[in-house]
C-alpha positions as CSV (number, residue, x, y, z in Angstrom):
1,M,0.1,-11.6,-4.8
2,T,-1.7,-14.0,-2.4
3,T,-0.5,-12.1,0.6
4,V,-2.0,-8.9,-0.6
5,L,-5.2,-10.4,-1.8
6,T,-5.7,-12.3,1.4
7,A,-5.0,-9.3,3.6
8,L,-7.2,-7.0,1.6
9,A,-10.1,-9.4,1.3
10,L,-10.3,-10.3,5.0
11,V,-10.0,-6.7,6.1
12,K,-12.7,-5.7,3.7
13,E,-14.9,-8.4,5.2
14,K,-14.2,-7.0,8.7
15,E,-14.9,-3.4,7.5
16,T,-18.3,-4.3,6.0
17,G,-19.3,-6.6,8.8
18,T,-19.9,-9.6,6.6
19,L,-17.3,-11.7,8.4
20,E,-19.2,-11.3,11.7
21,Q,-22.4,-12.3,9.9
22,L,-20.7,-15.5,8.6
23,L,-19.5,-16.3,12.1
24,V,-23.0,-16.3,13.6
25,T,-24.1,-18.9,11.1
26,P,-23.8,-22.6,12.1
27,L,-20.4,-22.8,10.3
28,R,-17.4,-23.2,12.5
29,P,-14.8,-20.4,12.4
30,A,-12.2,-22.8,10.9
31,T,-14.7,-23.6,8.0
32,V,-15.3,-19.9,7.3
33,L,-11.6,-19.2,7.3
34,L,-10.9,-22.1,5.0
35,G,-13.6,-20.9,2.7
36,K,-12.0,-17.5,2.6
37,L,-8.5,-18.8,1.9
38,V,-9.1,-21.6,-0.7
39,P,-9.9,-19.2,-3.6
40,F,-6.6,-17.4,-2.9
41,L,-4.7,-20.7,-2.8
42,L,-6.2,-21.6,-6.2
43,I,-5.3,-18.1,-7.6
44,G,-1.7,-18.7,-6.3
45,L,-1.5,-22.1,-8.0
46,L,-2.9,-20.6,-11.2
47,D,-0.2,-17.9,-11.0
48,V,2.5,-20.6,-10.7
49,L,1.0,-22.4,-13.7
50,L,1.0,-19.2,-15.8
51,V,4.6,-18.4,-14.9
52,V,5.8,-21.9,-15.7
53,L,4.0,-21.8,-19.1
54,V,5.4,-18.4,-19.9
55,A,8.9,-19.5,-18.9
56,T,8.8,-22.7,-20.8
57,L,6.8,-21.8,-23.9
58,W,7.6,-18.1,-24.4
59,F,11.1,-17.8,-23.0
60,E,12.0,-21.4,-23.8
61,V,13.6,-22.1,-20.4
62,P,13.7,-25.8,-20.0
63,L,12.0,-27.3,-17.0
64,R,14.5,-29.9,-16.0
65,G,12.9,-31.2,-12.8
66,S,9.6,-32.6,-11.6
67,V,6.4,-30.7,-12.2
68,P,4.6,-32.3,-9.2
69,L,7.6,-31.4,-7.0
70,L,7.5,-27.8,-8.3
71,F,3.8,-27.5,-7.5
72,G,4.3,-29.2,-4.1
73,S,6.9,-26.6,-3.3
74,A,4.6,-23.9,-4.5
75,L,1.9,-25.2,-2.1
76,L,4.4,-25.0,0.8
77,F,5.3,-21.4,-0.2
78,L,1.6,-20.5,-0.6
79,L,1.0,-21.8,3.0
80,N,3.5,-19.0,4.0
81,T,2.0,-16.3,1.9
82,L,-1.6,-17.0,2.9
83,G,-0.5,-17.2,6.5
84,L,1.2,-13.8,6.2
85,G,-1.8,-12.3,4.5
86,L,-4.0,-13.6,7.3
87,L,-1.6,-12.2,9.9
88,I,-1.6,-8.8,8.2
89,S,-5.4,-8.8,8.1
90,T,-5.5,-9.5,11.9
91,L,-3.2,-6.6,12.5
92,S,-5.0,-4.1,10.2
93,R,-8.2,-2.2,10.7
94,T,-8.5,-0.8,7.2
95,Q,-7.7,-1.9,3.7
96,Q,-5.2,0.9,3.4
97,Q,-3.3,-0.4,6.4
98,A,-3.5,-3.9,5.0
99,L,-2.1,-2.8,1.7
100,I,0.7,-0.8,3.2
101,G,1.5,-3.6,5.7
102,A,1.6,-6.2,2.9
103,A,3.6,-4.2,0.4
104,F,6.1,-2.3,2.5
105,F,6.5,-4.3,5.7
106,A,6.2,-7.8,4.2
107,L,6.7,-8.1,0.5
108,M,9.5,-5.5,-0.1
109,P,11.7,-6.8,2.7
110,M,10.9,-10.4,1.6
111,I,12.1,-9.7,-1.9
112,I,15.2,-7.8,-0.8
113,L,16.2,-10.3,1.8
114,S,15.5,-13.5,-0.3
115,G,18.5,-13.4,-2.5
116,F,16.5,-12.4,-5.5
117,V,17.8,-8.9,-5.8
118,F,21.1,-9.1,-3.8
119,P,23.1,-12.3,-3.1
120,I,22.7,-13.3,0.5
121,E,26.4,-14.0,0.8
122,S,27.1,-10.3,0.1
123,M,24.9,-9.1,2.9
124,P,26.2,-8.2,6.4
125,P,26.2,-11.2,8.8
126,V,23.4,-9.8,10.9
127,I,21.2,-9.4,7.8
128,Q,22.2,-12.9,6.6
129,A,20.8,-14.3,9.9
130,V,17.5,-12.4,9.3
131,T,17.1,-14.1,5.9
132,Y,16.5,-17.4,7.6
133,I,13.0,-16.3,8.5
134,V,12.2,-15.2,4.9
135,P,10.1,-17.9,3.1
136,L,11.0,-16.5,-0.3
137,R,14.6,-17.4,0.3
138,Y,13.8,-21.1,0.4
139,F,11.3,-21.0,-2.4
140,L,13.8,-19.4,-4.7
141,T,16.3,-22.1,-3.9
142,L,13.6,-24.7,-4.6
143,V,12.5,-23.2,-7.9
144,R,16.1,-22.8,-9.1
145,G,16.9,-26.4,-8.1
146,I,13.8,-27.9,-9.7
147,F,13.5,-25.7,-12.7
148,L,17.1,-25.2,-13.8
149,K,19.1,-28.0,-12.3
150,G,16.5,-30.8,-12.2
151,V,17.3,-31.9,-8.7
152,G,14.8,-33.7,-6.5
153,I,13.8,-34.1,-2.9
154,P,17.2,-35.5,-1.7
155,A,18.9,-32.2,-2.6
156,L,16.0,-29.9,-1.6
157,W,14.5,-31.4,1.5
158,E,16.0,-28.9,3.9
159,E,14.4,-26.0,2.1
160,M,11.1,-27.8,1.9
161,L,11.2,-28.5,5.6
162,A,12.1,-24.9,6.4
163,L,9.1,-23.7,4.3
164,L,6.9,-26.2,6.0
165,V,8.0,-25.1,9.5
166,L,7.8,-21.4,8.7
167,G,4.4,-21.9,7.1
168,L,3.0,-23.8,10.1
169,V,4.3,-21.1,12.5
170,L,3.0,-18.2,10.4
171,F,-0.4,-19.9,9.8
172,G,-0.6,-21.0,13.4
173,L,0.1,-17.5,14.7
174,S,-2.3,-16.0,12.2
175,T,-5.2,-18.4,13.0
176,W,-4.6,-17.9,16.7
177,R,-4.8,-14.1,16.2
178,F,-7.9,-14.5,14.0
179,R,-9.7,-16.6,16.6
180,R,-8.7,-14.2,19.4
181,Q,-10.0,-11.3,17.4
182,L,-13.4,-13.0,17.1
183,H,-13.9,-13.1,20.8
């Protein structure tokens, strides 16, 4: 959800010209970008909270692991989704392009290649190799480990590191393109 919202909101700002208006103010571009992304980060964390509440209270799935670790992992994942949304917004000229880019070229492949729909082990070796650049693959492992198994950082540090590295690369590339687009 944060990928789509970020992409659509930033492209709309470009379409209406309000992003350029903000950038001529004394605010630095990084501050403007941060101000645009923080609401979507909060929406993402609220989504995580709602899913955890529904899972535990309605479906009575026991949360066996650490709640702070779960939300820390969610923050790492949100770094990836916000970075991806920002990247899509820099590649799109219209909201329609952003929506199609987010839905069909980012989210659908991410869901299919994450192991959520099909086990990664049953995929062809070439496709298995591609799954290593899919952030949702690592987040699903983290959620299953924390939520269902109750394991901690010693068992999940590799997935957390992978999410951090992917997130930094995605966010770095996105902010670079965003700054380049401003000039």
